[in-house]
C-alpha positions as CSV (number, residue, x, y, z in Angstrom):
1,M,173.1,-126.9,-168.0
2,A,172.7,-124.4,-165.2
3,I,171.5,-126.9,-162.7
4,S,170.5,-130.4,-163.8
5,G,168.9,-133.3,-162.0
6,A,171.4,-135.5,-163.8
7,R,173.9,-134.3,-161.2
8,N,177.0,-134.7,-163.4
9,I,180.2,-132.7,-163.5
10,A,181.1,-131.1,-166.7
11,H,184.6,-130.7,-167.9
12,P,187.0,-129.4,-166.5
13,L,185.7,-129.1,-162.9
14,Q,182.0,-128.5,-162.8
15,T,179.4,-130.0,-160.5
16,G,175.8,-130.2,-161.3
17,N,176.9,-128.2,-164.3
18,V,177.6,-125.3,-161.9
19,P,180.8,-123.7,-163.1
20,L,183.7,-123.8,-160.6
21,R,185.9,-120.9,-161.6
22,A,186.7,-117.5,-160.4
23,A,185.2,-114.4,-161.9
24,G,187.6,-112.3,-163.9
25,P,189.6,-112.6,-167.1
26,E,190.4,-115.8,-169.0
27,P,191.9,-118.3,-166.6
28,S,195.3,-119.7,-167.4
29,P,195.8,-123.4,-166.6
30,T,198.2,-124.1,-163.7
31,R,199.9,-127.5,-163.6
32,V,200.1,-128.7,-160.0
33,A,202.2,-131.7,-158.9
34,L,200.9,-133.7,-156.0
35,G,202.3,-137.1,-154.9
36,G,203.8,-137.9,-158.3
37,R,200.5,-137.0,-160.0
38,C,199.5,-134.0,-162.0
39,L,196.3,-132.0,-161.7
40,E,195.4,-129.4,-164.3
41,G,194.1,-126.4,-162.3
42,I,191.8,-123.8,-163.8
43,W,192.6,-120.9,-161.5
44,G,194.6,-118.1,-162.7
45,W,197.1,-117.6,-159.8
46,K,200.4,-119.4,-159.3
47,L,200.6,-122.2,-156.7
48,G,203.9,-122.8,-155.1
49,T,204.9,-126.3,-154.0
50,A,205.2,-125.3,-150.3
51,E,201.6,-123.9,-150.0
52,L,200.1,-126.6,-152.2
53,A,198.9,-128.9,-149.5
54,R,197.1,-126.1,-147.7
55,Q,195.5,-124.9,-151.0
56,M,194.5,-128.4,-152.1
57,V,192.7,-129.1,-148.8
58,T,190.5,-126.1,-149.4
59,I,189.9,-126.9,-153.0
60,V,188.8,-130.4,-152.2
61,G,186.5,-129.0,-149.5
62,V,185.0,-126.7,-152.1
63,L,184.5,-129.5,-154.6
64,A,182.7,-131.6,-152.0
65,S,180.4,-128.8,-151.0
66,V,179.3,-128.3,-154.6
67,L,177.1,-131.3,-154.1
68,E,175.0,-129.2,-151.8
69,V,174.1,-126.7,-154.5
70,L,171.2,-128.8,-155.8
71,H,169.8,-129.2,-152.3
72,Q,170.0,-125.4,-151.6
73,L,168.2,-124.6,-154.9
74,E,165.6,-127.2,-154.2
75,Q,164.9,-125.4,-150.9
76,E,164.8,-122.0,-152.5
77,L,162.5,-123.1,-155.3
78,N,160.5,-125.5,-153.2
79,V,160.8,-128.1,-156.0
80,R,162.4,-131.5,-156.5
81,I,165.2,-131.3,-159.1
82,L,165.1,-134.7,-160.8
83,P,167.0,-135.9,-163.8
84,G,165.7,-133.9,-166.7
85,T,164.6,-130.9,-164.6
86,E,166.5,-127.8,-165.6
87,I,166.9,-124.4,-164.0
88,M,166.7,-121.9,-166.9
89,L,167.0,-118.6,-165.0
90,D,169.1,-117.2,-162.2
91,V,167.8,-118.1,-158.8
92,G,168.5,-115.9,-155.8
93,E,172.3,-115.5,-155.5
94,H,173.0,-118.3,-158.0
95,H,174.0,-116.9,-161.4
96,F,175.0,-118.9,-164.5
97,V,176.5,-118.5,-168.0
98,K,174.0,-116.8,-170.3
99,S,173.5,-116.9,-174.0
100,S,174.8,-113.3,-174.2
101,A,175.7,-110.4,-172.0
102,S,172.2,-108.8,-172.6
103,S,170.2,-112.0,-172.1
104,D,168.8,-113.6,-169.0
105,R,168.5,-117.0,-170.7
106,V,170.7,-119.5,-168.9
107,L,172.6,-122.0,-171.1
108,V,171.7,-125.6,-170.6
109,P,174.0,-127.5,-170.3
110,Q,176.6,-125.0,-168.9
111,P,179.7,-125.1,-171.1
112,S,183.2,-125.5,-169.8
113,D,185.8,-122.8,-170.2
114,S,187.7,-124.8,-172.8
115,K,188.3,-123.4,-176.2
116,H,187.8,-126.9,-177.7
117,D,184.5,-127.8,-175.9
118,P,181.9,-128.4,-178.8
119,L,179.4,-126.3,-176.9
120,N,181.8,-123.3,-177.2
121,W,182.6,-123.8,-180.9
122,N,182.0,-120.9,-183.2
123,R,179.1,-120.9,-185.7
124,F,181.3,-122.2,-188.6
125,W,182.3,-125.4,-186.8
126,K,178.9,-126.0,-185.2
127,Y,177.1,-125.7,-188.6
128,S,179.9,-127.6,-190.4
129,A,179.4,-130.5,-188.0
130,I,175.6,-130.5,-188.2
131,A,175.7,-130.1,-192.0
132,C,178.0,-133.2,-192.3
133,S,175.9,-135.3,-189.9
134,T,172.7,-134.2,-191.7
135,M,174.2,-135.2,-195.1
136,V,175.1,-138.6,-193.6
137,S,171.5,-139.1,-192.3
138,F,170.1,-138.1,-195.6
139,A,172.4,-140.2,-197.8
140,Q,172.1,-143.3,-195.6
141,G,168.3,-143.1,-195.7
142,F,168.2,-142.3,-199.4
143,G,168.8,-145.8,-200.7
144,P,167.1,-148.4,-198.5
145,L,163.6,-147.1,-198.9
146,S,163.8,-145.8,-202.5
147,L,162.5,-149.0,-204.1
148,A,158.7,-148.3,-204.0
149,P,158.3,-146.9,-207.6
150,I,160.6,-149.6,-209.1
151,F,158.9,-152.7,-207.6
152,P,157.6,-153.7,-211.1
153,Q,161.1,-153.6,-212.5
154,L,162.5,-155.5,-209.5
155,I,159.8,-158.2,-209.9
156,E,160.7,-158.6,-213.6
157,M,164.4,-158.5,-213.1
158,Y,164.7,-160.9,-210.2
159,G,161.7,-163.2,-211.0
160,T,159.8,-162.6,-207.8
161,D,156.3,-161.4,-206.7
162,L,155.3,-158.1,-205.0
163,A,155.7,-159.6,-201.5
164,G,159.2,-160.7,-202.4
165,A,160.1,-157.3,-203.8
166,I,158.8,-155.6,-200.6
167,Q,161.2,-157.8,-198.6
168,F,164.1,-155.9,-200.1
169,T,162.9,-152.9,-198.1
170,G,161.7,-154.9,-195.0
171,V,165.0,-156.8,-194.5
172,A,167.0,-153.6,-194.9
173,I,164.8,-151.9,-192.3
174,L,165.2,-154.8,-189.8
175,V,169.0,-155.0,-190.2
176,L,169.3,-151.2,-190.0
177,G,167.8,-151.1,-186.6
178,F,169.9,-153.9,-185.0
179,S,173.1,-152.6,-186.6
180,N,173.1,-149.8,-184.1
181,F,174.2,-152.3,-181.5
182,I,177.5,-152.1,-183.4
183,W,177.6,-148.4,-184.2
184,V,176.5,-146.8,-181.0
185,P,179.0,-148.6,-178.8
186,L,181.7,-147.7,-181.2
187,S,180.6,-144.0,-181.2
188,T,180.6,-144.0,-177.4
189,S,184.0,-145.7,-177.1
190,F,185.9,-144.1,-180.0
191,G,183.9,-141.1,-181.1
192,R,181.3,-140.0,-183.6
193,R,183.8,-139.2,-186.3
194,P,185.1,-142.8,-187.0
195,V,181.5,-144.1,-187.0
196,L,180.5,-141.6,-189.6
197,L,183.5,-142.4,-191.8
198,A,183.2,-146.2,-191.5
199,S,179.4,-146.4,-192.0
200,T,179.7,-144.1,-195.1
201,L,182.3,-146.5,-196.6
202,V,180.0,-149.5,-195.9
203,C,177.1,-147.8,-197.6
204,L,179.3,-146.9,-200.6
205,G,180.3,-150.5,-201.0
206,S,176.8,-151.8,-200.7
207,C,175.5,-149.4,-203.4
208,I,178.2,-150.7,-205.8
209,W,177.0,-154.2,-205.0
210,R,173.4,-153.3,-205.6
211,A,174.3,-151.9,-209.0
212,Q,176.1,-155.1,-210.0
213,A,173.7,-157.6,-208.4
214,K,172.3,-160.1,-211.0
215,T,170.2,-162.4,-208.8
216,Y,167.6,-162.1,-206.1
217,S,169.9,-163.4,-203.4
218,S,172.7,-161.2,-204.4
219,F,170.5,-158.1,-204.4
220,M,169.2,-159.2,-201.0
221,G,172.7,-159.5,-199.7
222,A,173.4,-155.9,-200.9
223,C,170.3,-154.8,-199.0
224,V,171.5,-156.4,-195.8
225,L,174.9,-154.7,-196.1
226,N,173.2,-151.4,-196.9
227,G,171.1,-151.8,-193.8
228,I,174.2,-152.4,-191.7
229,G,175.9,-149.4,-193.0
230,A,172.9,-147.1,-192.7
231,G,172.3,-147.7,-189.0
232,P,173.9,-144.4,-187.8
233,A,171.3,-142.4,-189.8
234,E,168.8,-143.3,-187.1
235,T,170.9,-142.8,-184.0
236,L,174.0,-140.6,-184.4
237,Q,172.7,-137.2,-185.3
238,P,170.6,-136.8,-182.2
239,A,173.7,-137.5,-180.1
240,I,175.7,-135.0,-182.1
241,I,172.9,-132.4,-181.6
242,T,173.2,-133.0,-177.8
243,D,177.0,-132.6,-178.1
244,I,177.0,-129.2,-179.7
245,F,173.7,-127.4,-179.1
246,F,172.1,-126.1,-175.9
247,L,168.8,-127.3,-174.7
248,D,166.7,-124.4,-176.0
249,R,167.7,-125.2,-179.6
250,R,167.5,-129.0,-179.5
251,G,163.8,-129.1,-180.4
252,V,164.5,-127.2,-183.7
253,W,167.6,-129.3,-184.6
254,N,165.9,-132.6,-183.8
255,T,163.1,-131.6,-186.1
256,V,165.7,-130.7,-188.8
257,Y,167.1,-134.2,-188.3
258,F,163.8,-136.0,-188.7
259,V,162.9,-133.8,-191.7
260,F,166.1,-134.7,-193.5
261,Y,166.1,-138.3,-192.5
262,F,162.5,-139.0,-193.4
263,G,162.8,-136.6,-196.2
264,S,165.5,-138.8,-197.7
265,L,162.9,-141.6,-197.6
266,A,160.6,-139.4,-199.7
267,V,163.2,-138.0,-202.1
268,G,164.6,-141.5,-202.8
269,P,161.5,-142.7,-204.6
270,I,161.2,-139.4,-206.4
271,I,164.6,-139.9,-208.0
272,S,164.7,-143.7,-208.3
273,G,161.5,-143.9,-210.4
274,P,162.5,-141.6,-213.2
275,M,166.1,-142.8,-213.3
276,A,164.9,-146.4,-213.5
277,E,162.6,-145.5,-216.4
278,T,165.2,-143.4,-218.4
279,V,168.8,-144.6,-217.6
280,G,168.3,-147.8,-215.6
281,M,168.4,-148.8,-212.0
282,A,172.2,-149.3,-211.9
283,S,172.6,-145.6,-212.6
284,F,170.6,-144.7,-209.5
285,W,172.9,-146.8,-207.3
286,Y,176.0,-145.2,-208.8
287,L,174.4,-141.8,-207.9
288,N,174.4,-143.1,-204.3
289,V,178.0,-144.1,-204.7
290,A,179.0,-140.6,-205.8
291,M,176.9,-139.1,-202.9
292,H,178.6,-141.2,-200.3
293,A,182.1,-140.5,-201.7
294,F,181.5,-136.7,-201.5
295,I,180.2,-137.0,-197.9
296,F,183.2,-139.1,-196.9
297,I,185.5,-136.3,-198.0
298,C,183.4,-133.7,-196.2
299,I,183.5,-135.6,-192.9
300,L,187.2,-136.1,-193.2
301,F,187.9,-132.4,-193.4
302,L,184.9,-130.6,-191.9
303,F,183.6,-132.9,-189.1
304,P,185.8,-132.7,-185.9
305,E,185.0,-135.1,-183.0
306,T,182.0,-133.7,-181.0
307,K,182.0,-136.2,-178.1
308,W,183.2,-134.4,-175.0
309,H,183.7,-136.1,-171.7
310,R,182.1,-134.4,-168.7
311,M,183.0,-135.9,-165.4
312,H,180.5,-137.3,-162.9
313,P,181.1,-136.8,-159.1
314,D,181.6,-140.6,-158.7
315,E,184.3,-140.6,-161.3
316,M,186.1,-137.6,-159.6
317,R,186.0,-139.5,-156.3
318,A,187.5,-142.5,-157.9
319,K,190.3,-140.4,-159.2
320,G,190.9,-138.7,-155.9
321,L,189.6,-135.3,-157.0
322,L,186.6,-135.5,-154.6
323,P,186.5,-136.8,-151.0
324,S,183.5,-138.8,-149.7
325,Q,180.4,-136.8,-149.2
326,Q,180.8,-137.0,-145.4
327,V,183.0,-133.8,-145.4
328,S,181.4,-131.6,-142.8
329,D,180.4,-128.0,-143.4
330,E,182.4,-127.0,-140.3
331,K,185.6,-128.4,-141.8
332,I,185.0,-126.7,-145.1
333,N,184.3,-123.3,-143.5
334,S,187.3,-123.5,-141.2
335,T,189.6,-124.4,-144.0
336,N,188.2,-121.5,-146.1
337,T,189.0,-119.1,-143.3
338,E,192.7,-120.1,-143.5
339,N,193.1,-119.0,-147.1
340,K,191.6,-115.6,-148.1
341,D,192.5,-116.0,-151.7
342,L,189.9,-118.7,-152.2
343,E,187.2,-116.3,-151.2
344,K,187.4,-115.4,-154.9
345,I,185.7,-118.7,-155.9
346,T,183.5,-119.3,-152.9
347,T,180.3,-117.8,-151.6
348,L,177.8,-118.9,-148.9
349,G,180.5,-120.6,-146.8
350,G,182.3,-122.8,-149.3
351,M,179.7,-122.8,-152.1
352,P,180.9,-122.3,-155.7
353,D,180.9,-118.8,-157.0
354,L,177.4,-118.3,-158.4
355,S,177.4,-114.5,-157.8
356,H,176.7,-112.2,-160.7
357,T,179.5,-112.4,-163.1
358,A,179.6,-111.4,-166.8
359,T,179.2,-114.4,-169.2
360,A,182.5,-113.4,-170.9
361,A,184.3,-113.8,-167.6
362,R,182.7,-117.1,-166.8
363,D,183.2,-118.6,-170.3
364,P,185.6,-116.5,-172.5
365,W,185.3,-119.0,-175.4
366,L,181.5,-119.0,-175.7
367,G,180.8,-118.8,-179.4
368,K,184.5,-118.4,-180.2
369,G,185.9,-121.9,-179.7
370,T,187.5,-124.1,-182.3
371,P,188.3,-127.8,-182.5
372,S,191.7,-129.1,-181.5
373,K,194.0,-131.2,-183.7
374,Q,193.1,-134.2,-181.4
375,Q,189.5,-133.8,-182.4
376,F,190.5,-134.4,-186.1
377,K,192.1,-137.8,-185.4
378,L,190.4,-140.8,-187.0
379,W,189.4,-142.0,-183.6
380,Q,189.6,-141.0,-179.9
381,V,191.5,-143.1,-177.4
382,N,189.4,-144.8,-174.8
383,P,191.1,-146.2,-171.7
384,H,188.3,-148.7,-171.1
385,P,186.8,-149.6,-174.6
386,L,185.4,-153.0,-173.6
387,K,183.6,-151.6,-170.6
388,A,182.1,-148.9,-172.7
389,V,181.0,-151.3,-175.4
390,F,179.4,-153.6,-172.8
391,Y,177.4,-150.8,-171.3
392,D,176.2,-149.6,-174.7
393,L,175.1,-153.2,-175.6
394,W,173.2,-153.5,-172.3
395,I,171.7,-150.0,-171.8
396,P,169.3,-150.0,-174.8
397,W,167.7,-153.1,-173.5
398,K,167.5,-151.7,-170.0
399,L,165.9,-148.5,-171.3
400,F,162.9,-150.6,-172.5
401,A,161.9,-150.8,-168.8
402,F,161.7,-147.0,-168.6
403,P,158.2,-145.7,-169.3
404,I,159.3,-142.5,-171.0
405,V,161.6,-144.3,-173.4
406,E,158.9,-146.8,-174.2
407,F,156.4,-144.0,-174.8
408,A,158.7,-142.2,-177.2
409,S,159.6,-145.6,-179.0
410,F,155.9,-146.3,-179.6
411,I,155.1,-142.9,-181.0
412,V,158.1,-142.8,-183.3
413,S,157.5,-146.4,-184.4
414,W,153.8,-146.1,-185.3
415,S,154.2,-142.5,-186.7
416,A,157.0,-143.8,-189.0
417,S,154.8,-146.8,-190.0
418,S,152.2,-144.4,-191.2
419,F,154.7,-143.0,-193.6
420,L,155.9,-146.6,-194.4
421,T,152.3,-147.5,-195.4
422,L,152.5,-144.9,-198.2
423,N,155.9,-146.1,-199.3
424,L,154.8,-149.7,-199.6
425,T,151.4,-149.2,-201.2
426,Q,151.7,-146.3,-203.6
427,A,153.0,-148.5,-206.5
428,Q,150.3,-151.1,-206.2
429,V,147.6,-148.5,-205.9
430,F,148.6,-146.0,-208.6
431,A,150.2,-148.3,-211.1
432,A,147.0,-150.3,-211.3
433,P,143.7,-149.3,-213.0
434,P,142.0,-146.9,-212.9
435,Y,145.1,-144.8,-212.4
436,G,147.8,-146.5,-214.5
437,F,150.6,-144.1,-213.6
438,S,154.2,-144.8,-214.6
439,S,157.1,-145.3,-212.2
440,D,158.3,-141.7,-212.5
441,A,154.8,-140.3,-212.0
442,I,154.4,-142.4,-208.8
443,G,157.8,-141.2,-207.6
444,F,156.8,-137.6,-208.1
445,M,153.9,-138.1,-205.7
446,N,156.4,-138.2,-202.9
447,F,156.9,-134.4,-203.4
448,A,153.7,-134.0,-201.4
449,I,155.2,-135.9,-198.5
450,L,158.4,-133.8,-198.8
451,I,156.4,-130.6,-198.7
452,G,154.6,-131.8,-195.6
453,M,157.9,-132.5,-193.9
454,F,159.1,-129.0,-194.5
455,I,155.8,-127.7,-193.1
456,G,156.5,-129.9,-190.0
457,L,160.1,-128.5,-189.9
458,A,158.9,-124.9,-190.0
459,T,156.3,-125.4,-187.2
460,A,157.1,-128.4,-184.9
461,G,160.5,-127.5,-183.5
462,P,159.8,-123.8,-182.9
463,L,156.3,-124.6,-181.5
464,S,157.6,-127.2,-179.0
465,D,160.5,-124.9,-178.0
466,W,158.1,-122.0,-177.6
467,I,155.6,-123.9,-175.6
468,S,158.4,-125.3,-173.3
469,M,159.9,-121.8,-172.8
470,R,156.5,-120.2,-172.1
471,A,155.7,-122.9,-169.5
472,T,159.2,-122.5,-168.0
473,R,158.6,-118.8,-167.4
474,K,155.3,-119.5,-165.8
475,N,157.1,-122.1,-163.6
476,R,159.6,-119.6,-162.2
477,G,162.4,-120.6,-164.6
478,I,162.1,-124.3,-163.9
479,R,161.8,-126.5,-167.1
480,E,160.4,-130.0,-167.0
481,P,160.8,-132.2,-170.1
482,E,157.0,-132.8,-170.1
483,M,156.4,-129.2,-170.9
484,R,156.9,-129.9,-174.7
485,L,154.2,-132.6,-174.9
486,P,151.2,-130.4,-175.5
487,S,152.8,-129.4,-178.8
488,M,151.9,-132.9,-180.2
489,I,148.1,-132.0,-180.2
490,P,147.8,-130.3,-183.6
491,Y,150.0,-133.0,-185.3
492,V,147.9,-135.8,-183.9
493,L,144.8,-134.2,-185.5
494,I,146.7,-133.8,-188.8
495,M,147.8,-137.4,-188.7
496,M,144.2,-138.6,-188.2
497,L,143.0,-136.5,-191.2
498,G,145.7,-137.8,-193.5
499,N,145.1,-141.5,-192.6
500,F,141.3,-141.1,-193.1
501,I,141.8,-139.6,-196.6
502,V,144.4,-142.2,-197.7
503,A,142.6,-145.2,-196.4
504,F,139.1,-144.4,-197.8
505,G,140.6,-142.8,-200.9
506,Y,142.5,-145.9,-201.7
507,Q,139.6,-148.2,-201.0
508,N,137.0,-146.2,-203.0
509,M,139.4,-145.2,-205.8
510,W,139.0,-141.4,-205.3
511,D,140.7,-139.0,-207.7
512,W,144.4,-139.0,-206.9
513,K,144.5,-135.3,-206.1
514,P,143.0,-135.3,-202.6
515,I,144.8,-138.5,-201.7
516,V,148.2,-137.1,-202.7
517,I,147.8,-133.4,-202.0
518,I,146.0,-133.7,-198.6
519,G,146.7,-137.3,-197.5
520,Y,150.3,-137.5,-198.4
521,T,151.1,-133.9,-197.2
522,C,149.5,-134.7,-193.8
523,A,151.6,-137.8,-193.6
524,G,154.7,-135.7,-194.2
525,I,153.8,-133.2,-191.5
526,Q,153.1,-135.7,-188.8
527,V,156.2,-137.8,-189.5
528,A,158.4,-134.8,-189.1
529,A,156.7,-133.5,-186.0
530,L,155.5,-136.4,-183.7
531,P,158.8,-138.4,-183.7
532,A,160.8,-135.2,-183.1
533,I,158.7,-134.1,-180.1
534,A,158.5,-137.5,-178.5
535,S,162.2,-138.4,-179.0
536,T,163.3,-135.0,-177.7
537,Y,161.2,-135.6,-174.6
538,A,163.0,-138.9,-174.0
539,V,166.5,-137.4,-174.6
540,D,165.8,-134.4,-172.3
541,S,164.9,-137.0,-169.6
542,Y,167.9,-139.2,-170.1
543,K,170.6,-137.0,-171.7
544,P,173.7,-139.0,-170.7
545,V,172.5,-142.0,-172.8
546,S,170.9,-140.2,-175.7
547,G,172.6,-142.6,-178.2
548,S,171.2,-145.6,-176.4
549,V,167.8,-144.0,-176.2
550,F,167.7,-143.8,-180.0
551,V,168.9,-147.4,-180.3
552,S,165.9,-148.4,-178.2
553,I,163.6,-146.3,-180.3
554,T,165.1,-147.5,-183.6
555,V,165.0,-151.2,-182.7
556,N,161.4,-150.9,-181.6
557,K,160.5,-148.9,-184.8
558,N,162.3,-151.2,-187.2
559,V,161.1,-154.5,-185.8
560,W,157.5,-153.1,-186.1
561,G,158.4,-151.8,-189.6
562,Y,159.7,-155.1,-190.7
563,G,156.6,-157.0,-189.4
564,F,154.3,-154.4,-191.0
565,S,156.1,-154.9,-194.4
566,K,155.5,-158.6,-194.0
567,F,151.7,-158.6,-193.3
568,I,150.4,-155.4,-194.9
569,T,150.2,-156.8,-198.5
570,P,148.3,-160.0,-197.5
571,W,146.1,-158.0,-195.2
572,I,145.2,-155.6,-198.0
573,I,144.4,-158.5,-200.4
574,A,142.2,-160.1,-197.8
575,S,140.4,-157.0,-196.3
576,G,141.1,-154.0,-198.4
577,Y,143.0,-150.8,-197.5
578,V,140.8,-149.4,-194.7
579,P,141.4,-152.1,-191.9
580,P,145.3,-152.0,-191.9
581,I,145.6,-148.2,-192.4
582,M,142.9,-147.3,-189.8
583,T,144.3,-149.9,-187.3
584,N,147.7,-148.3,-187.6
585,M,146.1,-144.8,-187.2
586,S,144.3,-146.0,-184.1
587,L,147.5,-147.3,-182.5
588,I,149.3,-143.9,-183.2
589,T,146.4,-142.1,-181.6
590,L,146.4,-144.4,-178.6
591,W,150.1,-143.9,-177.9
592,C,149.8,-140.2,-178.3
593,L,146.9,-140.1,-175.9
594,F,149.3,-141.5,-173.3
595,G,150.9,-138.1,-173.5
596,I,148.2,-136.9,-171.2
597,L,149.4,-139.4,-168.6
598,F,153.0,-138.4,-169.1
599,F,152.2,-134.7,-168.9
600,Y,150.9,-135.1,-165.4
601,Y,152.9,-138.0,-164.1
602,G,156.1,-138.0,-166.2
603,K,158.1,-136.5,-163.3
604,T,157.0,-139.4,-161.1
605,F,158.2,-141.8,-163.8
606,R,161.6,-139.9,-163.8
607,K,161.7,-140.2,-160.0
608,W,161.6,-144.0,-160.3
609,S,164.8,-144.0,-162.2
610,E,166.4,-141.1,-160.3
611,H,169.3,-143.2,-158.9
612,S,169.8,-145.4,-162.1
613,D,173.3,-145.6,-163.4
614,V,172.1,-144.3,-166.8
615,H,172.5,-140.8,-165.3
616,R,176.2,-141.5,-164.6
617,M,177.2,-142.7,-168.0
């Protein structure tokens, strides 16, 4: 990012994501020996051993002074730059890497000048990575919630009742959420690539087991294993989006993610119903096996590692690259005077060079980079794996105390449960009189949900990004995460309309057309839009722990989903369809109404956690 309240240093030497490199042609790395250690320099001139000590004193002074950039910008803009606050335009004499030579749009986060930085990758590798991760999200969500149209066959095959058949879905949902306490720490410690590969193999094995299961307990065991393997579908792609895309495009790509993930939950029943009717359930699970095998090969060859370490000031001090913050301005200025060469990278008495420089000079690899061989290894080396795993086990629980994460968790959870309601009730409604539809006909009704999701995809991401950018321009180039919250308003209204039609249509046995065409389509629109907007808001506020944010959201969502799957059938039998569906709708509306509070006071909530270690992960 240009300037971020997260106050982290991006690779290779970048403070507050303000690039520390000289204007001019592509820099050539200079290896510098100091006291038996090596430092990889990024300046283009040669440093002799004799002059090294004098040069390094100045460089250290410059690095220390970078921490004052945020303070200067806060004074110029008369605004507090908190974690999540972004400067999207040049400010005064401070200039940043742009999206192109002709654009004034600052890239957030600011990329490093490394060819292998995922932010610098060319279109092929970015789209290849996002395509592979999207296929994983789709395939891993495709199986677990595909059972709705085939509940009658499951009841007959395994000698259970409707509540017992629904538990195949409920248990998978519950396990899926908690499995991310395994997958997210592994992705943080060893990279996204090994997690995608391993989870795909687990899902492949579970689908073979499902096809071969002969008893209720055996099929339930396969559901549990499937839930474990499918965990990354709910957490990994948002982290990958943060790895490779700039802030102004994340709203669109997060909406793409939710459309394909929730879309898989709609497409699964469309395919499972007809296949069970014509060629048997086992064939559906072997289709899943083929899908996972194909995706495994794609990941192996087309998905390089996207995790890219960007150093924080505290980490640089620990490594001796930064002194304590007590370095005085007088010392920095006097040292700079001794060496005229370093005026090339300093302005304003030791500040980093933020004077106007062409984007090509600041980042010669922008849009032209490629992955390295190291990024195609099966896993990445982590010097402190146990520490990373411990943090990732603890941080999701800690985030539950953060109001913004809780707000996003509740919206995602109850919005998804509105979709889950349709998944769990469509068979018992439309297979019974007066409808009497077959399994494949019930499955085809999910096309309405799918169409709604694509409407959400076409509107929600662009709308939230447009509203945020418009508010940013009015706010002198300062973007706050809360600026995207007003984009939820039309989707809350659509959600309410859909739930009213489904609840009263079910209860009063309306003709199936308004229930499916309007009610189901509205459900698809809202489930693509509301979770994407709310979760993007949380990730924008706590970017360094985006994976843990989604673990918190997923655990909250899946615990509620499991509980909902347990009590919705008895509740419907006792009270009809209106009370449970309208209660769920009221809760979604309540949580979304809290968006008004967060729009006005969200920055205050972010201030409460300003000094939390989640911003230094």
